C-alpha positions as CSV (number, residue, x, y, z in Angstrom):
1,X,124.5,107.9,90.8
2,X,124.0,111.4,89.4
3,X,121.4,110.3,86.6
4,X,119.5,108.7,89.6
5,X,119.6,111.8,91.6
6,X,118.8,113.9,88.7
7,X,115.8,112.1,88.1
8,X,114.5,112.8,91.6
9,X,115.3,116.4,91.3
10,X,113.5,116.7,88.4
11,X,110.6,115.2,89.6
12,X,110.6,117.5,92.6
13,X,110.6,120.3,90.3
14,X,107.3,118.8,88.7
15,X,105.7,119.0,92.0
16,X,106.2,122.4,92.8
17,X,105.2,123.1,89.2
18,X,101.9,121.5,89.3
19,X,101.5,123.1,92.8
20,X,101.7,119.9,94.9
21,X,104.3,120.8,97.1
22,X,104.6,124.7,97.8
23,X,107.5,126.3,99.0
24,X,109.6,123.5,100.8
25,X,106.3,121.3,101.7
26,X,106.2,117.8,100.7
27,X,109.0,115.7,98.6
28,X,109.5,112.9,96.2
29,X,111.7,110.0,96.4
30,X,112.7,107.1,94.3
31,X,114.3,103.4,95.0
32,X,116.7,101.6,92.7
33,X,115.6,98.2,94.1
34,X,118.6,96.1,92.4
35,X,121.3,98.8,94.2
36,X,119.1,98.8,97.1
37,X,119.2,102.6,97.4
38,X,116.5,105.6,97.5
39,X,117.1,109.1,96.7
40,X,115.2,112.2,98.3
41,X,115.8,116.1,98.6
42,X,117.6,117.8,101.7
43,X,115.1,118.6,104.7
44,X,113.7,122.1,104.8
45,X,115.0,123.4,101.4
46,X,113.1,124.8,98.4
47,X,113.8,122.6,95.6
48,X,114.4,125.8,93.1
49,X,117.6,126.5,95.5
50,X,119.2,123.2,95.0
51,X,120.6,121.3,92.1
52,X,120.7,117.5,91.2
53,X,123.9,116.7,93.3
54,X,122.4,117.8,96.2
55,X,119.7,115.0,96.4
56,X,120.8,112.6,99.2
57,X,120.9,108.7,98.8
58,X,120.5,106.3,101.6
59,X,120.3,102.7,101.5
60,X,117.2,100.8,103.0
61,X,118.4,101.0,106.3
62,X,118.7,104.6,106.2
63,X,122.5,104.8,106.2
64,X,123.7,108.0,104.0
65,X,125.4,106.3,101.0
66,X,126.1,109.9,98.8
67,X,125.1,113.3,99.8
68,X,126.7,116.5,101.9
69,X,123.2,117.4,103.4
70,X,120.7,116.0,106.0
71,X,117.8,114.1,104.3
72,X,114.1,115.1,104.5
73,X,112.7,114.7,107.7
74,X,110.1,112.4,105.9
75,X,112.7,110.1,104.8
76,X,111.9,107.8,107.4
77,X,108.3,107.5,106.4
78,X,109.7,106.5,102.8
79,X,111.9,103.9,103.9
80,X,109.0,102.0,105.8
81,X,106.7,102.3,102.8
82,X,109.5,100.9,100.5
83,X,110.7,98.2,103.0
84,X,106.7,97.2,103.3
85,X,106.0,97.5,99.7
86,X,108.4,95.8,97.4
87,X,106.6,96.8,94.3
88,X,106.6,100.7,95.1
89,X,109.1,102.6,92.9
90,X,108.6,106.3,93.9
91,X,106.8,108.1,96.7
92,X,105.1,111.6,96.5
93,X,104.7,113.4,99.5
94,X,102.4,116.3,99.0
95,X,100.4,119.3,100.8
96,X,98.2,119.5,98.1
97,X,95.0,121.7,99.1
98,X,92.1,119.6,98.6
99,X,93.8,116.3,99.5
100,X,95.2,117.9,102.7
101,X,91.8,119.1,103.6
102,X,90.7,115.8,103.9
103,X,93.6,114.6,106.0
104,X,92.8,117.6,108.4
105,X,89.5,116.2,109.0
106,X,90.2,112.8,109.2
107,X,87.8,111.5,106.3
108,X,88.3,109.0,103.9
109,X,87.6,110.2,100.2
110,X,84.6,107.9,98.9
111,X,84.3,106.5,95.5
112,X,81.5,108.7,94.4
113,X,82.2,108.5,90.5
114,X,84.0,106.3,87.9
115,X,86.6,109.2,87.6
116,X,87.5,108.2,91.1
117,X,88.1,104.9,89.8
118,X,90.6,105.7,86.8
119,X,93.4,105.0,89.4
120,X,92.0,104.2,92.8
121,X,90.1,101.1,93.8
122,X,87.2,102.2,96.4
123,X,87.9,104.4,98.9
124,X,91.0,106.6,99.7
125,X,91.7,105.8,103.3
126,X,92.8,108.0,106.1
127,X,95.1,107.0,108.7
128,X,94.2,106.7,112.6
129,X,95.7,109.4,114.7
130,X,99.5,108.7,115.9
131,X,99.6,108.4,119.6
132,X,101.7,110.7,121.4
133,X,104.0,107.6,122.7
134,X,104.6,106.9,119.0
135,X,105.1,110.5,118.1
136,X,107.6,111.0,120.8
137,X,109.6,108.0,119.8
138,X,109.7,108.7,115.8
139,X,106.9,110.8,114.1
140,X,108.4,110.0,110.8
141,X,108.5,106.2,111.4
142,X,105.3,106.0,113.0
143,X,103.6,107.9,110.1
144,X,104.9,105.1,107.6
145,X,103.7,102.5,110.2
146,X,100.1,103.9,110.2
147,X,99.9,104.1,106.2
148,X,100.9,100.6,106.3
149,X,98.3,99.6,108.9
150,X,95.5,101.6,106.9
151,X,96.2,99.8,103.9
152,X,95.9,96.2,105.6
153,X,93.7,93.9,103.4
154,X,94.2,96.4,100.7
155,X,96.6,96.3,97.5
156,X,99.0,99.1,97.6
157,X,98.9,99.1,93.4
158,X,95.2,99.7,93.3
159,X,95.2,101.9,96.1
160,X,98.3,104.3,95.7
161,X,97.6,106.8,98.1
162,X,96.8,107.2,101.8
163,X,95.9,110.3,103.5
164,X,97.7,110.9,106.8
165,X,95.6,112.3,109.6
166,X,95.9,116.1,110.2
167,X,99.0,115.9,108.0
168,X,98.7,115.1,104.2
169,X,98.7,112.5,101.3
170,X,101.3,110.1,100.8
171,X,101.2,108.6,97.0
172,X,103.2,106.2,95.1
173,X,103.7,104.5,91.8
174,X,105.9,102.2,89.8
175,X,108.3,105.0,89.0
176,X,108.7,108.8,89.6
177,X,105.9,109.8,86.3
178,X,103.1,107.3,87.7
179,X,103.5,108.9,91.6
180,X,103.4,112.4,90.1
181,X,100.4,111.3,87.4
182,X,98.8,109.6,90.6
183,X,99.6,112.7,93.0
184,X,97.8,114.9,90.6
185,X,94.7,112.9,89.9
186,X,94.4,112.5,93.6
187,X,94.2,116.2,94.0
188,X,91.5,116.5,91.6
189,X,89.7,113.8,93.0
190,X,89.7,115.3,96.2
191,X,88.1,118.7,94.9
192,X,85.7,116.6,93.1
193,X,84.1,114.8,96.2
194,X,84.4,118.0,98.5
195,X,82.2,119.5,95.6
196,X,79.9,116.4,95.2
197,X,79.3,116.2,98.9
198,X,78.5,120.1,98.8
199,X,76.2,120.0,95.9
200,X,74.3,116.8,97.6
201,X,75.5,115.8,101.2
202,X,73.3,112.2,100.7
203,X,75.6,111.4,98.2
204,X,77.1,107.9,98.9
205,X,79.9,105.9,97.4
206,X,79.2,103.4,94.5
207,X,78.2,99.8,94.7
208,X,80.8,97.6,95.1
209,X,79.8,95.7,92.0
210,X,80.4,99.2,89.8
211,X,83.7,99.8,91.4
212,X,85.1,96.2,90.1
213,X,83.5,96.9,86.6
214,X,84.7,100.3,86.2
215,X,88.1,100.1,87.9
216,X,88.8,97.0,86.0
217,X,87.7,98.7,82.9
218,X,90.2,101.3,83.5
219,X,93.2,99.4,84.5
220,X,92.8,96.5,82.2
221,X,96.2,96.4,80.0
């Protein structure tokens, strides 16, 4: 159990190191599918002030398995995603500057060039706004549900990120390393897309045939 918690602790430190989750903004979780448990940091805490043993472990219904603190408020969002997408192994939620700007503007990030296609097939979607009724019932659970809704018809392995409207990005991967890597790449792509549209506001998404060719080339094993 401690080794599992330490893995999430170290990944949380990495989020701060690459400036994806400054202060107490953002979190990362991992899941052990065999044991049916996930780990995440406590809520409203700076990871620098914590130790591996402070990570909170829950089952996939949200029941506390190990830990003395309250888990991050975003845990309900993570649980919705883990239960909806069985192949996800880790989730990173950040408030990274460029990706969060797109989220706050309510805009999807279009695939303007082949760099985008290294990890992301097509546009990176932005969710709809959460309704007042949904927010009052459970904002965090509603967040997970609008992410699932935004991915309808998409392969979450090919589109491993969604921007939550007026909030920020949720990014995932097979494990914590790939989730961290995808979060870092998303931030670069978000900045590149913004600057591209500043240079040429008429820039448009690549043609689907080019998207297919380049994404397949980058992701082929």
